[in-house]
PDB file of N, H, CA, C and O in Angstrom:
ATOM      1  N   MET A   1      92.914  79.735 129.377  1.00  0.00           N
ATOM      2  CA  MET A   1      94.104  80.616 129.427  1.00  0.00           C
ATOM      3  C   MET A   1      94.223  81.215 130.847  1.00  0.00           C
ATOM      4  O   MET A   1      93.175  81.421 131.458  1.00  0.00           O
ATOM      5  N   ASN A   2      95.099  81.436 131.277  1.00  0.00           N
ATOM      6  H   ASN A   2      95.951  81.269 130.781  1.00  0.00           H
ATOM      7  CA  ASN A   2      95.335  81.976 132.440  1.00  0.00           C
ATOM      8  C   ASN A   2      95.479  83.747 132.361  1.00  0.00           C
ATOM      9  O   ASN A   2      95.525  84.303 131.264  1.00  0.00           O
ATOM     10  N   LYS A   3      95.535  84.436 133.510  1.00  0.00           N
ATOM     11  H   LYS A   3      95.498  83.983 134.401  1.00  0.00           H
ATOM     12  CA  LYS A   3      95.083  85.578 133.766  1.00  0.00           C
ATOM     13  C   LYS A   3      96.598  86.445 132.900  1.00  0.00           C
ATOM     14  O   LYS A   3      96.472  87.484 132.253  1.00  0.00           O
ATOM     15  N   ASP A   4      97.649  85.868 133.060  1.00  0.00           N
ATOM     16  H   ASP A   4      97.752  85.023 133.586  1.00  0.00           H
ATOM     17  CA  ASP A   4      98.715  86.293 132.673  1.00  0.00           C
ATOM     18  C   ASP A   4      99.114  86.563 131.219  1.00  0.00           C
ATOM     19  O   ASP A   4      99.591  87.638 130.853  1.00  0.00           O
ATOM     20  N   ARG A   5      98.838  85.282 130.234  1.00  0.00           N
ATOM     21  H   ARG A   5      98.450  84.409 130.531  1.00  0.00           H
ATOM     22  CA  ARG A   5      98.663  85.460 129.027  1.00  0.00           C
ATOM     23  C   ARG A   5      97.464  85.850 128.490  1.00  0.00           C
ATOM     24  O   ARG A   5      97.501  85.980 127.267  1.00  0.00           O
ATOM     25  N   ARG A   6      96.371  86.087 129.039  1.00  0.00           N
ATOM     26  H   ARG A   6      96.342  85.981 130.033  1.00  0.00           H
ATOM     27  CA  ARG A   6      95.321  87.017 128.777  1.00  0.00           C
ATOM     28  C   ARG A   6      95.655  88.362 128.758  1.00  0.00           C
ATOM     29  O   ARG A   6      95.276  89.022 127.790  1.00  0.00           O
ATOM     30  N   LEU A   7      96.366  88.957 129.744  1.00  0.00           N
ATOM     31  H   LEU A   7      96.673  88.420 130.530  1.00  0.00           H
ATOM     32  CA  LEU A   7      96.705  90.473 129.767  1.00  0.00           C
ATOM     33  C   LEU A   7      97.892  90.385 128.734  1.00  0.00           C
ATOM     34  O   LEU A   7      97.857  91.443 128.106  1.00  0.00           O
ATOM     35  N   LYS A   8      98.755  89.731 128.351  1.00  0.00           N
ATOM     36  H   LYS A   8      98.783  88.871 128.861  1.00  0.00           H
ATOM     37  CA  LYS A   8      99.778  89.600 127.118  1.00  0.00           C
ATOM     38  C   LYS A   8      98.955  89.975 126.046  1.00  0.00           C
ATOM     39  O   LYS A   8      99.236  90.979 125.390  1.00  0.00           O
ATOM     40  N   ILE A   9      97.950  89.274 125.783  1.00  0.00           N
ATOM     41  H   ILE A   9      97.722  88.459 126.316  1.00  0.00           H
ATOM     42  CA  ILE A   9      97.356  89.243 124.598  1.00  0.00           C
ATOM     43  C   ILE A   9      96.633  90.684 124.649  1.00  0.00           C
ATOM     44  O   ILE A   9      96.891  91.442 123.714  1.00  0.00           O
ATOM     45  N   GLU A  10      95.744  91.138 125.661  1.00  0.00           N
ATOM     46  H   GLU A  10      95.534  90.523 126.421  1.00  0.00           H
ATOM     47  CA  GLU A  10      95.242  92.149 125.837  1.00  0.00           C
ATOM     48  C   GLU A  10      96.158  93.518 125.226  1.00  0.00           C
ATOM     49  O   GLU A  10      95.790  94.413 124.465  1.00  0.00           O
ATOM     50  N   GLU A  11      97.483  93.283 125.883  1.00  0.00           N
ATOM     51  H   GLU A  11      97.781  92.556 126.500  1.00  0.00           H
ATOM     52  CA  GLU A  11      98.401  94.359 125.958  1.00  0.00           C
ATOM     53  C   GLU A  11      98.806  94.953 124.393  1.00  0.00           C
ATOM     54  O   GLU A  11      99.181  96.042 123.959  1.00  0.00           O
ATOM     55  N   LEU A  12      98.469  93.415 123.719  1.00  0.00           N
ATOM     56  H   LEU A  12      98.164  92.530 124.072  1.00  0.00           H
ATOM     57  CA  LEU A  12      98.783  93.817 122.082  1.00  0.00           C
ATOM     58  C   LEU A  12      97.842  94.582 121.333  1.00  0.00           C
ATOM     59  O   LEU A  12      98.313  95.272 120.429  1.00  0.00           O
ATOM     60  N   LYS A  13      96.523  94.605 121.534  1.00  0.00           N
ATOM     61  H   LYS A  13      96.140  94.044 122.268  1.00  0.00           H
ATOM     62  CA  LYS A  13      95.417  95.281 120.977  1.00  0.00           C
ATOM     63  C   LYS A  13      95.717  96.886 120.599  1.00  0.00           C
ATOM     64  O   LYS A  13      95.639  97.424 119.495  1.00  0.00           O
ATOM     65  N   PRO A  14      95.967  97.281 121.477  1.00  0.00           N
ATOM     66  CA  PRO A  14      96.321  98.859 121.783  1.00  0.00           C
ATOM     67  C   PRO A  14      97.569  99.341 120.375  1.00  0.00           C
ATOM     68  O   PRO A  14      97.547 100.328 119.640  1.00  0.00           O
ATOM     69  N   LYS A  15      98.452  98.304 120.430  1.00  0.00           N
ATOM     70  H   LYS A  15      98.469  97.502 121.027  1.00  0.00           H
ATOM     71  CA  LYS A  15      99.693  98.482 119.353  1.00  0.00           C
ATOM     72  C   LYS A  15      98.991  97.859 118.192  1.00  0.00           C
ATOM     73  O   LYS A  15      99.165  98.540 117.182  1.00  0.00           O
ATOM     74  N   LEU A  16      98.378  96.974 118.020  1.00  0.00           N
ATOM     75  H   LEU A  16      98.236  96.420 118.841  1.00  0.00           H
ATOM     76  CA  LEU A  16      97.769  96.641 116.649  1.00  0.00           C
ATOM     77  C   LEU A  16      96.752  97.705 116.162  1.00  0.00           C
ATOM     78  O   LEU A  16      96.656  98.072 114.991  1.00  0.00           O
ATOM     79  N   ASP A  17      96.068  98.119 117.110  1.00  0.00           N
ATOM     80  H   ASP A  17      96.146  97.822 118.062  1.00  0.00           H
ATOM     81  CA  ASP A  17      95.147  99.568 116.612  1.00  0.00           C
ATOM     82  C   ASP A  17      95.968 100.393 116.227  1.00  0.00           C
ATOM     83  O   ASP A  17      95.804 100.908 115.121  1.00  0.00           O
ATOM     84  N   SER A  18      97.068 100.742 117.027  1.00  0.00           N
ATOM     85  H   SER A  18      97.201 100.323 117.925  1.00  0.00           H
ATOM     86  CA  SER A  18      98.125 102.048 116.256  1.00  0.00           C
ATOM     87  C   SER A  18      98.727 101.435 114.781  1.00  0.00           C
ATOM     88  O   SER A  18      98.901 102.232 113.859  1.00  0.00           O
ATOM     89  N   ILE A  19      98.992 100.203 114.621  1.00  0.00           N
ATOM     90  H   ILE A  19      98.851  99.555 115.370  1.00  0.00           H
ATOM     91  CA  ILE A  19      99.435  99.762 113.204  1.00  0.00           C
ATOM     92  C   ILE A  19      98.332 100.203 112.381  1.00  0.00           C
ATOM     93  O   ILE A  19      98.517 100.857 111.355  1.00  0.00           O
ATOM     94  N   ARG A  20      96.914  99.780 112.904  1.00  0.00           N
ATOM     95  H   ARG A  20      96.764  99.249 113.738  1.00  0.00           H
ATOM     96  CA  ARG A  20      95.953  99.768 111.941  1.00  0.00           C
ATOM     97  C   ARG A  20      95.534 101.472 111.393  1.00  0.00           C
ATOM     98  O   ARG A  20      95.089 101.813 110.297  1.00  0.00           O
ATOM     99  N   GLU A  21      95.856 102.305 112.560  1.00  0.00           N
ATOM    100  H   GLU A  21      96.218 102.028 113.450  1.00  0.00           H
ATOM    101  CA  GLU A  21      95.259 103.457 112.070  1.00  0.00           C
ATOM    102  C   GLU A  21      96.542 103.862 111.360  1.00  0.00           C
ATOM    103  O   GLU A  21      96.254 104.769 110.579  1.00  0.00           O
ATOM    104  N   ALA A  22      97.757 103.588 111.308  1.00  0.00           N
ATOM    105  H   ALA A  22      97.991 102.852 111.942  1.00  0.00           H
ATOM    106  CA  ALA A  22      98.819 104.104 110.547  1.00  0.00           C
ATOM    107  C   ALA A  22      98.828 103.677 109.202  1.00  0.00           C
ATOM    108  O   ALA A  22      98.963 104.486 108.284  1.00  0.00           O
ATOM    109  N   ILE A  23      98.693 102.463 109.016  1.00  0.00           N
ATOM    110  H   ILE A  23      98.584 101.805 109.761  1.00  0.00           H
ATOM    111  CA  ILE A  23      98.353 102.047 107.650  1.00  0.00           C
ATOM    112  C   ILE A  23      96.920 102.703 107.006  1.00  0.00           C
ATOM    113  O   ILE A  23      96.863 103.214 105.888  1.00  0.00           O
ATOM    114  N   GLU A  24      95.966 102.599 107.791  1.00  0.00           N
ATOM    115  H   GLU A  24      96.013 102.183 108.699  1.00  0.00           H
ATOM    116  CA  GLU A  24      95.021 103.542 107.315  1.00  0.00           C
ATOM    117  C   GLU A  24      95.752 104.871 106.690  1.00  0.00           C
ATOM    118  O   GLU A  24      96.027 104.902 105.491  1.00  0.00           O
ATOM    119  N   GLN A  25      95.968 105.659 107.319  1.00  0.00           N
ATOM    120  H   GLN A  25      95.744 105.633 108.294  1.00  0.00           H
ATOM    121  CA  GLN A  25      96.473 106.854 106.805  1.00  0.00           C
ATOM    122  C   GLN A  25      97.431 106.922 105.719  1.00  0.00           C
ATOM    123  O   GLN A  25      97.303 107.587 104.692  1.00  0.00           O
ATOM    124  N   ILE A  26      98.442 106.142 106.052  1.00  0.00           N
ATOM    125  H   ILE A  26      98.546 105.601 106.887  1.00  0.00           H
ATOM    126  CA  ILE A  26      99.177 105.843 104.681  1.00  0.00           C
ATOM    127  C   ILE A  26      98.346 105.505 103.223  1.00  0.00           C
ATOM    128  O   ILE A  26      98.521 106.044 102.130  1.00  0.00           O
ATOM    129  N   ARG A  27      97.571 104.637 103.517  1.00  0.00           N
ATOM    130  H   ARG A  27      97.429 104.199 104.405  1.00  0.00           H
ATOM    131  CA  ARG A  27      96.571 104.531 102.429  1.00  0.00           C
ATOM    132  C   ARG A  27      95.892 105.168 102.001  1.00  0.00           C
ATOM    133  O   ARG A  27      95.747 105.108 100.780  1.00  0.00           O
ATOM    134  N   ASP A  28      94.940 106.328 102.958  1.00  0.00           N
ATOM    135  H   ASP A  28      95.057 106.376 103.950  1.00  0.00           H
ATOM    136  CA  ASP A  28      94.377 107.514 102.394  1.00  0.00           C
ATOM    137  C   ASP A  28      95.075 108.570 101.685  1.00  0.00           C
ATOM    138  O   ASP A  28      94.510 109.329 100.897  1.00  0.00           O
ATOM    139  N   ASP A  29      96.613 108.620 102.046  1.00  0.00           N
ATOM    140  H   ASP A  29      97.071 108.004 102.686  1.00  0.00           H
ATOM    141  CA  ASP A  29      97.493 109.837 101.809  1.00  0.00           C
ATOM    142  C   ASP A  29      97.698 109.237  99.987  1.00  0.00           C
ATOM    143  O   ASP A  29      97.501 109.924  98.985  1.00  0.00           O
ATOM    144  N   GLU A  30      98.130 107.812 100.035  1.00  0.00           N
ATOM    145  H   GLU A  30      98.290 107.254 100.849  1.00  0.00           H
ATOM    146  CA  GLU A  30      98.295 107.176  98.632  1.00  0.00           C
ATOM    147  C   GLU A  30      97.269 107.476  97.643  1.00  0.00           C
ATOM    148  O   GLU A  30      97.461 107.809  96.473  1.00  0.00           O
ATOM    149  N   GLN A  31      96.101 107.312  98.276  1.00  0.00           N
ATOM    150  H   GLN A  31      95.945 107.042  99.226  1.00  0.00           H
ATOM    151  CA  GLN A  31      94.863 107.455  97.469  1.00  0.00           C
ATOM    152  C   GLN A  31      94.429 108.762  97.068  1.00  0.00           C
ATOM    153  O   GLN A  31      93.984 109.138  95.984  1.00  0.00           O
ATOM    154  N   ASP A  32      94.676 109.500  98.325  1.00  0.00           N
ATOM    155  H   ASP A  32      95.038 109.195  99.205  1.00  0.00           H
ATOM    156  CA  ASP A  32      94.592 111.187  97.624  1.00  0.00           C
ATOM    157  C   ASP A  32      95.548 111.333  96.788  1.00  0.00           C
ATOM    158  O   ASP A  32      95.167 111.810  95.720  1.00  0.00           O
ATOM    159  N   ALA A  33      97.137 111.007  96.885  1.00  0.00           N
ATOM    160  H   ALA A  33      97.447 110.619  97.753  1.00  0.00           H
ATOM    161  CA  ALA A  33      97.877 111.361  95.587  1.00  0.00           C
ATOM    162  C   ALA A  33      97.270 110.840  94.280  1.00  0.00           C
ATOM    163  O   ALA A  33      97.082 111.535  93.281  1.00  0.00           O
ATOM    164  N   TYR A  34      97.004 109.619  94.394  1.00  0.00           N
ATOM    165  H   TYR A  34      97.157 109.055  95.205  1.00  0.00           H
ATOM    166  CA  TYR A  34      96.458 108.864  93.213  1.00  0.00           C
ATOM    167  C   TYR A  34      95.107 109.884  92.594  1.00  0.00           C
ATOM    168  O   TYR A  34      94.995 110.156  91.399  1.00  0.00           O
ATOM    169  N   ASP A  35      94.389 110.241  93.396  1.00  0.00           N
ATOM    170  H   ASP A  35      94.480 110.020  94.367  1.00  0.00           H
ATOM    171  CA  ASP A  35      93.211 111.008  92.804  1.00  0.00           C
ATOM    172  C   ASP A  35      93.514 112.351  92.095  1.00  0.00           C
ATOM    173  O   ASP A  35      92.832 112.801  91.174  1.00  0.00           O
ATOM    174  N   ASN A  36      94.799 113.043  92.714  1.00  0.00           N
ATOM    175  H   ASN A  36      95.353 112.677  93.462  1.00  0.00           H
ATOM    176  CA  ASN A  36      95.274 114.080  92.470  1.00  0.00           C
ATOM    177  C   ASN A  36      95.904 114.100  91.074  1.00  0.00           C
ATOM    178  O   ASN A  36      95.813 115.015  90.256  1.00  0.00           O
ATOM    179  N   MET A  37      96.487 113.065  90.950  1.00  0.00           N
ATOM    180  H   MET A  37      96.561 112.321  91.615  1.00  0.00           H
ATOM    181  CA  MET A  37      97.313 112.903  89.644  1.00  0.00           C
ATOM    182  C   MET A  37      96.508 113.204  88.367  1.00  0.00           C
ATOM    183  O   MET A  37      95.359 112.819  88.151  1.00  0.00           O
ATOM    184  N   PRO A  38      97.135 113.812  87.703  1.00  0.00           N
ATOM    185  CA  PRO A  38      96.397 113.894  86.038  1.00  0.00           C
ATOM    186  C   PRO A  38      96.146 112.584  85.585  1.00  0.00           C
ATOM    187  O   PRO A  38      96.762 111.580  85.944  1.00  0.00           O
ATOM    188  N   GLU A  39      94.946 112.650  84.550  1.00  0.00           N
ATOM    189  H   GLU A  39      94.446 113.465  84.259  1.00  0.00           H
ATOM    190  CA  GLU A  39      94.428 111.234  84.354  1.00  0.00           C
ATOM    191  C   GLU A  39      95.455 110.489  83.510  1.00  0.00           C
ATOM    192  O   GLU A  39      95.536 109.269  83.368  1.00  0.00           O
ATOM    193  N   SER A  40      96.264 111.481  82.947  1.00  0.00           N
ATOM    194  H   SER A  40      96.198 112.472  83.063  1.00  0.00           H
ATOM    195  CA  SER A  40      97.197 110.664  81.870  1.00  0.00           C
ATOM    196  C   SER A  40      98.242 109.817  82.649  1.00  0.00           C
ATOM    197  O   SER A  40      98.690 108.728  82.290  1.00  0.00           O
ATOM    198  N   PHE A  41      98.574 110.552  83.855  1.00  0.00           N
ATOM    199  H   PHE A  41      98.211 111.437  84.147  1.00  0.00           H
ATOM    200  CA  PHE A  41      99.683 109.686  84.767  1.00  0.00           C
ATOM    201  C   PHE A  41      98.662 108.516  85.678  1.00  0.00           C
ATOM    202  O   PHE A  41      99.260 107.489  85.997  1.00  0.00           O
ATOM    203  N   GLN A  42      97.323 108.605  86.064  1.00  0.00           N
ATOM    204  H   GLN A  42      96.837 109.439  85.805  1.00  0.00           H
ATOM    205  CA  GLN A  42      96.763 107.542  86.425  1.00  0.00           C
ATOM    206  C   GLN A  42      96.638 106.193  85.523  1.00  0.00           C
ATOM    207  O   GLN A  42      96.583 105.039  85.947  1.00  0.00           O
ATOM    208  N   ASN A  43      96.606 106.649  84.122  1.00  0.00           N
ATOM    209  H   ASN A  43      96.651 107.587  83.778  1.00  0.00           H
ATOM    210  CA  ASN A  43      96.355 105.452  83.133  1.00  0.00           C
ATOM    211  C   ASN A  43      97.787 105.226  83.076  1.00  0.00           C
ATOM    212  O   ASN A  43      97.896 104.143  82.499  1.00  0.00           O
ATOM    213  N   GLY A  44      99.070 105.704  83.391  1.00  0.00           N
ATOM    214  H   GLY A  44      98.982 106.583  83.859  1.00  0.00           H
ATOM    215  CA  GLY A  44     100.448 105.360  83.047  1.00  0.00           C
ATOM    216  C   GLY A  44     100.999 104.474  83.917  1.00  0.00           C
ATOM    217  O   GLY A  44     100.249 103.686  84.492  1.00  0.00           O
ATOM    218  N   GLU A  45     102.293 104.452  84.143  1.00  0.00           N
ATOM    219  H   GLU A  45     102.903 105.092  83.676  1.00  0.00           H
ATOM    220  CA  GLU A  45     103.040 103.498  84.859  1.00  0.00           C
ATOM    221  C   GLU A  45     102.996 104.298  86.234  1.00  0.00           C
ATOM    222  O   GLU A  45     102.740 103.580  87.200  1.00  0.00           O
ATOM    223  N   ARG A  46     103.125 105.166  86.410  1.00  0.00           N
ATOM    224  H   ARG A  46     103.333 105.749  85.625  1.00  0.00           H
ATOM    225  CA  ARG A  46     103.010 105.969  88.104  1.00  0.00           C
ATOM    226  C   ARG A  46     101.495 105.453  88.302  1.00  0.00           C
ATOM    227  O   ARG A  46     101.444 104.426  88.979  1.00  0.00           O
ATOM    228  N   GLY A  47     100.428 105.873  87.922  1.00  0.00           N
ATOM    229  H   GLY A  47     100.470 106.707  87.372  1.00  0.00           H
ATOM    230  CA  GLY A  47      99.055 105.414  88.367  1.00  0.00           C
ATOM    231  C   GLY A  47      98.725 104.135  88.655  1.00  0.00           C
ATOM    232  O   GLY A  47      97.825 103.858  89.447  1.00  0.00           O
ATOM    233  N   GLN A  48      99.617 103.028  87.866  1.00  0.00           N
ATOM    234  H   GLN A  48     100.349 103.252  87.222  1.00  0.00           H
ATOM    235  CA  GLN A  48      99.638 101.653  88.241  1.00  0.00           C
ATOM    236  C   GLN A  48     100.283 101.342  89.328  1.00  0.00           C
ATOM    237  O   GLN A  48      99.736 100.589  90.133  1.00  0.00           O
ATOM    238  N   LYS A  49     101.581 101.853  89.580  1.00  0.00           N
ATOM    239  H   LYS A  49     102.026 102.465  88.925  1.00  0.00           H
ATOM    240  CA  LYS A  49     102.052 101.764  90.474  1.00  0.00           C
ATOM    241  C   LYS A  49     101.406 102.379  92.226  1.00  0.00           C
ATOM    242  O   LYS A  49     101.563 101.939  93.365  1.00  0.00           O
ATOM    243  N   ALA A  50     100.969 103.077  91.892  1.00  0.00           N
ATOM    244  H   ALA A  50     100.842 103.434  90.967  1.00  0.00           H
ATOM    245  CA  ALA A  50      99.920 103.854  92.988  1.00  0.00           C
ATOM    246  C   ALA A  50      98.740 102.847  93.393  1.00  0.00           C
ATOM    247  O   ALA A  50      98.424 102.527  94.538  1.00  0.00           O
ATOM    248  N   GLU A  51      98.244 102.485  92.365  1.00  0.00           N
ATOM    249  H   GLU A  51      98.501 102.745  91.434  1.00  0.00           H
ATOM    250  CA  GLU A  51      97.160 101.478  92.687  1.00  0.00           C
ATOM    251  C   GLU A  51      97.507  99.950  93.315  1.00  0.00           C
ATOM    252  O   GLU A  51      96.747  99.269  94.004  1.00  0.00           O
ATOM    253  N   GLU A  52      98.798  99.627  92.904  1.00  0.00           N
ATOM    254  H   GLU A  52      99.415 100.180  92.344  1.00  0.00           H
ATOM    255  CA  GLU A  52      99.289  98.756  93.473  1.00  0.00           C
ATOM    256  C   GLU A  52      99.622  98.768  95.002  1.00  0.00           C
ATOM    257  O   GLU A  52      99.095  97.975  95.783  1.00  0.00           O
ATOM    258  N   VAL A  53     100.458  99.643  95.348  1.00  0.00           N
ATOM    259  H   VAL A  53     100.885 100.287  94.714  1.00  0.00           H
ATOM    260  CA  VAL A  53     100.819 100.115  96.556  1.00  0.00           C
ATOM    261  C   VAL A  53      99.171 100.206  97.523  1.00  0.00           C
ATOM    262  O   VAL A  53      99.020  99.744  98.654  1.00  0.00           O
ATOM    263  N   ILE A  54      98.248 100.820  96.817  1.00  0.00           N
ATOM    264  H   ILE A  54      98.371 101.195  95.899  1.00  0.00           H
ATOM    265  CA  ILE A  54      96.889 100.935  97.723  1.00  0.00           C
ATOM    266  C   ILE A  54      96.655  99.707  97.838  1.00  0.00           C
ATOM    267  O   ILE A  54      96.511  99.357  99.009  1.00  0.00           O
ATOM    268  N   ASP A  55      96.524  98.606  96.794  1.00  0.00           N
ATOM    269  H   ASP A  55      96.641  98.890  95.842  1.00  0.00           H
ATOM    270  CA  ASP A  55      95.797  97.588  97.013  1.00  0.00           C
ATOM    271  C   ASP A  55      96.858  96.789  98.080  1.00  0.00           C
ATOM    272  O   ASP A  55      96.352  96.217  99.046  1.00  0.00           O
ATOM    273  N   SER A  56      98.206  96.761  97.911  1.00  0.00           N
ATOM    274  H   SER A  56      98.616  97.226  97.126  1.00  0.00           H
ATOM    275  CA  SER A  56      98.980  96.380  99.192  1.00  0.00           C
ATOM    276  C   SER A  56      98.446  96.609 100.343  1.00  0.00           C
ATOM    277  O   SER A  56      97.997  95.729 101.077  1.00  0.00           O
ATOM    278  N   LEU A  57      98.460  98.189 100.661  1.00  0.00           N
ATOM    279  H   LEU A  57      98.825  98.904 100.065  1.00  0.00           H
ATOM    280  CA  LEU A  57      97.976  98.467 102.091  1.00  0.00           C
ATOM    281  C   LEU A  57      96.453  98.034 102.269  1.00  0.00           C
ATOM    282  O   LEU A  57      96.082  97.755 103.409  1.00  0.00           O
ATOM    283  N   GLU A  58      95.751  97.978 101.448  1.00  0.00           N
ATOM    284  H   GLU A  58      96.053  98.205 100.522  1.00  0.00           H
ATOM    285  CA  GLU A  58      94.553  97.197 101.525  1.00  0.00           C
ATOM    286  C   GLU A  58      94.539  95.862 102.494  1.00  0.00           C
ATOM    287  O   GLU A  58      93.976  95.628 103.564  1.00  0.00           O
ATOM    288  N   ASN A  59      95.440  95.061 101.611  1.00  0.00           N
ATOM    289  H   ASN A  59      95.897  95.251 100.742  1.00  0.00           H
ATOM    290  CA  ASN A  59      95.625  93.531 102.417  1.00  0.00           C
ATOM    291  C   ASN A  59      96.323  93.695 103.533  1.00  0.00           C
ATOM    292  O   ASN A  59      96.088  92.900 104.443  1.00  0.00           O
ATOM    293  N   ALA A  60      97.261  94.664 103.728  1.00  0.00           N
ATOM    294  H   ALA A  60      97.452  95.310 102.989  1.00  0.00           H
ATOM    295  CA  ALA A  60      97.731  94.502 105.199  1.00  0.00           C
ATOM    296  C   ALA A  60      96.907  95.146 106.088  1.00  0.00           C
ATOM    297  O   ALA A  60      97.110  94.867 107.269  1.00  0.00           O
ATOM    298  N   LEU A  61      95.901  96.049 105.810  1.00  0.00           N
ATOM    299  H   LEU A  61      95.735  96.275 104.850  1.00  0.00           H
ATOM    300  CA  LEU A  61      95.018  96.526 106.896  1.00  0.00           C
ATOM    301  C   LEU A  61      93.791  95.405 107.248  1.00  0.00           C
ATOM    302  O   LEU A  61      93.116  95.433 108.276  1.00  0.00           O
ATOM    303  N   SER A  62      93.676  94.514 106.265  1.00  0.00           N
ATOM    304  H   SER A  62      94.225  94.491 105.429  1.00  0.00           H
ATOM    305  CA  SER A  62      92.763  93.556 106.309  1.00  0.00           C
ATOM    306  C   SER A  62      93.306  92.191 107.315  1.00  0.00           C
ATOM    307  O   SER A  62      92.595  91.423 107.964  1.00  0.00           O
ATOM    308  N   GLN A  63      94.655  92.201 107.199  1.00  0.00           N
ATOM    309  H   GLN A  63      95.233  92.825 106.672  1.00  0.00           H
ATOM    310  CA  GLN A  63      95.260  91.272 108.092  1.00  0.00           C
ATOM    311  C   GLN A  63      95.595  91.568 109.330  1.00  0.00           C
ATOM    312  O   GLN A  63      95.895  90.706 110.157  1.00  0.00           O
ATOM    313  N   VAL A  64      95.570  93.065 109.614  1.00  0.00           N
ATOM    314  H   VAL A  64      95.326  93.765 108.943  1.00  0.00           H
ATOM    315  CA  VAL A  64      96.136  93.462 110.678  1.00  0.00           C
ATOM    316  C   VAL A  64      94.478  93.341 111.513  1.00  0.00           C
ATOM    317  O   VAL A  64      94.370  92.906 112.660  1.00  0.00           O
ATOM    318  N   GLU A  65      93.344  93.795 110.711  1.00  0.00           N
ATOM    319  H   GLU A  65      93.432  94.148 109.780  1.00  0.00           H
ATOM    320  CA  GLU A  65      92.082  93.682 111.233  1.00  0.00           C
ATOM    321  C   GLU A  65      91.530  92.130 111.632  1.00  0.00           C
ATOM    322  O   GLU A  65      90.685  91.920 112.502  1.00  0.00           O
ATOM    323  N   GLU A  66      92.088  91.248 110.935  1.00  0.00           N
ATOM    324  H   GLU A  66      92.775  91.419 110.228  1.00  0.00           H
ATOM    325  CA  GLU A  66      92.041  90.059 111.152  1.00  0.00           C
ATOM    326  C   GLU A  66      92.824  89.333 112.440  1.00  0.00           C
ATOM    327  O   GLU A  66      92.350  88.360 113.027  1.00  0.00           O
ATOM    328  N   ALA A  67      93.807  89.817 112.707  1.00  0.00           N
ATOM    329  H   ALA A  67      94.192  90.607 112.230  1.00  0.00           H
ATOM    330  CA  ALA A  67      94.816  89.571 113.759  1.00  0.00           C
ATOM    331  C   ALA A  67      94.086  89.896 114.942  1.00  0.00           C
ATOM    332  O   ALA A  67      94.057  89.131 115.906  1.00  0.00           O
ATOM    333  N   ILE A  68      93.351  91.264 114.908  1.00  0.00           N
ATOM    334  H   ILE A  68      93.374  91.885 114.125  1.00  0.00           H
ATOM    335  CA  ILE A  68      92.974  92.009 116.006  1.00  0.00           C
ATOM    336  C   ILE A  68      91.651  91.135 116.332  1.00  0.00           C
ATOM    337  O   ILE A  68      91.390  90.882 117.508  1.00  0.00           O
ATOM    338  N   SER A  69      90.795  90.665 115.259  1.00  0.00           N
ATOM    339  H   SER A  69      91.006  90.871 114.304  1.00  0.00           H
ATOM    340  CA  SER A  69      89.715  89.953 115.841  1.00  0.00           C
ATOM    341  C   SER A  69      90.170  88.675 116.434  1.00  0.00           C
ATOM    342  O   SER A  69      89.549  88.098 117.327  1.00  0.00           O
ATOM    343  N   SER A  70      91.190  88.284 115.949  1.00  0.00           N
ATOM    344  H   SER A  70      91.694  88.752 115.224  1.00  0.00           H
ATOM    345  CA  SER A  70      91.424  86.480 116.070  1.00  0.00           C
ATOM    346  C   SER A  70      91.989  87.015 117.880  1.00  0.00           C
ATOM    347  O   SER A  70      91.419  86.474 118.827  1.00  0.00           O
ATOM    348  N   LEU A  71      92.667  87.657 118.044  1.00  0.00           N
ATOM    349  H   LEU A  71      93.131  88.096 117.275  1.00  0.00           H
ATOM    350  CA  LEU A  71      93.355  87.992 119.602  1.00  0.00           C
ATOM    351  C   LEU A  71      91.923  88.303 120.230  1.00  0.00           C
ATOM    352  O   LEU A  71      91.617  87.670 121.241  1.00  0.00           O
ATOM    353  N   GLU A  72      91.286  88.959 119.861  1.00  0.00           N
ATOM    354  H   GLU A  72      91.534  89.473 119.040  1.00  0.00           H
ATOM    355  CA  GLU A  72      89.870  89.286 120.582  1.00  0.00           C
ATOM    356  C   GLU A  72      89.036  87.961 120.964  1.00  0.00           C
ATOM    357  O   GLU A  72      88.801  87.738 122.152  1.00  0.00           O
ATOM    358  N   ASN A  73      88.604  87.113 119.997  1.00  0.00           N
ATOM    359  H   ASN A  73      88.794  87.294 119.032  1.00  0.00           H
ATOM    360  CA  ASN A  73      88.381  85.897 120.258  1.00  0.00           C
ATOM    361  C   ASN A  73      89.100  85.064 121.097  1.00  0.00           C
ATOM    362  O   ASN A  73      88.504  84.310 121.866  1.00  0.00           O
ATOM    363  N   ALA A  74      90.389  85.110 121.042  1.00  0.00           N
ATOM    364  H   ALA A  74      90.873  85.723 120.418  1.00  0.00           H
ATOM    365  CA  ALA A  74      91.161  84.410 121.835  1.00  0.00           C
ATOM    366  C   ALA A  74      90.825  84.677 123.512  1.00  0.00           C
ATOM    367  O   ALA A  74      90.669  83.784 124.345  1.00  0.00           O
ATOM    368  N   VAL A  75      90.764  86.028 123.740  1.00  0.00           N
ATOM    369  H   VAL A  75      90.890  86.753 123.064  1.00  0.00           H
ATOM    370  CA  VAL A  75      90.429  86.267 125.065  1.00  0.00           C
ATOM    371  C   VAL A  75      89.025  86.485 125.465  1.00  0.00           C
ATOM    372  O   VAL A  75      88.685  86.793 126.608  1.00  0.00           O
ATOM    373  N   GLY A  76      88.046  86.269 124.242  1.00  0.00           N
ATOM    374  H   GLY A  76      88.322  86.019 123.314  1.00  0.00           H
ATOM    375  CA  GLY A  76      86.666  86.488 124.969  1.00  0.00           C
ATOM    376  C   GLY A  76      86.088  87.745 124.850  1.00  0.00           C
ATOM    377  O   GLY A  76      85.043  88.046 125.427  1.00  0.00           O
ATOM    378  N   LEU A  77      86.713  88.489 124.130  1.00  0.00           N
ATOM    379  H   LEU A  77      87.561  88.244 123.661  1.00  0.00           H
ATOM    380  CA  LEU A  77      86.170  90.260 124.025  1.00  0.00           C
ATOM    381  C   LEU A  77      84.853  90.159 123.118  1.00  0.00           C
ATOM    382  O   LEU A  77      84.217  91.175 122.838  1.00  0.00           O
TER     383      LEU A  77
END
């Protein structure tokens, strides 16, 4: 890999780190909202939807972390 392509990949990492942090914050906020729901809401449709959102955010977070790792491997970090 030449220097220019390596630099382009290295420039992506801070952007992906920022995206990862944003997803983590949203996930944490959603988890806090779920945790602060009355139990009757947690067990109902609203709680189920919140759990689905949290799971989706966890999945997105995992994929971003995988992308970061793959890019680091590509440039030998």
